[in-house]
C-alpha angles and dihedrals in degrees: 000000000000129000092249088062099039099051097057090045091050090049090050092051091050090053093045090048091056091049092046091053092053090046091051093055094039099047106015092239100126092235094270094115089070099030097060094061090041093053090047090056093043096050092047092048091054093049100259103120103132126153091274099045092117091057088056091049092050094045095046091047091053090050089058091045090063092062097035094050093051090051092046098046091049090054091050091045090059087060091049092241102123117100099215093182090063092043094052093046096048101037097085092050092047090053093049091049090048092055091052090047092057091055092049095045092050090059100045128089118247091248091056092051090049091052092048090050093050097046096046094044090050093051094050092043093052091051094048094045099043105018121114126241092231094058109113138177090188145338095255135025109255112246099177129068092314089057092048091054092048090048092051092052090047092050093050095048091046092055091050087057096040092238136128101244101260092108088065100023097058097052092040093053090044090054088056093051101262108148112253097243092050090046092052092048094047093044088058086067092051087069093067093049091049103036102042098061093036094054090052088054094047090054086071098045107109117225127188105273090215093062103038126087123247118279094030116147110197101315097333117100110209096196094060089042092053093049095049103042101067090054096047092048089052098047106033093084089053090058092047091053091048092050091061093050098053126083112251095241092053091047091054092049092049090050094047099045092048092052092049091053092049092047093050091052092050091049089051090054092053095046092046090054 
């Protein structure tokens, strides 16, 4: 790694971190949906593209989600938008699913994780961009055992993508009639319940020392984490403020179109490989 390579990559990560923070506050996604592809590019550009590079991208993204989600949910809470009843009911299931997701992710190839990321992001993006407001799975979000099962599935899939749960939480809550702004605010809290236990698990996932960057604990790279976090902390409140100034239909379209773009890029990566 030479300085001429590291400086542009660091600059890119700072920019991506700022964007991820805005995205976390705006859409409740914790920023992971943009950080995973960014980390994949950064690690490859610096010569660390081993067979388990995607595990490192996912784990490092989730480490940033812990901090970003806390910052984002606090900003939404000040506006009275977080539904704490939903968050308390779903948090245990999200954490259990996250733990299962770590075990699965640790045993998959990078290409499989990339494909999972692309397919799931495309499905959610298509729904959010082209779904209809009157579509419903029920009149109220389940908070009992049914809700716990749904939360566990959501937590596991979120870990496989390296995201905070908003990408699934926002559309799920919308399908059960939760207003979009309240869904975005509450989904920001999902990130803490998913990312905190999963990062602890990823600290114990062994990667090949020859193909991982310096200052990597388990699958979590501390250098990338340290570059991203200051920017996401700074910009997450900006996204939260913007979320409350946009019409709900426009917010859904922004969310959906962005996910489709990210998914298409990830699919391109897999096919090109």
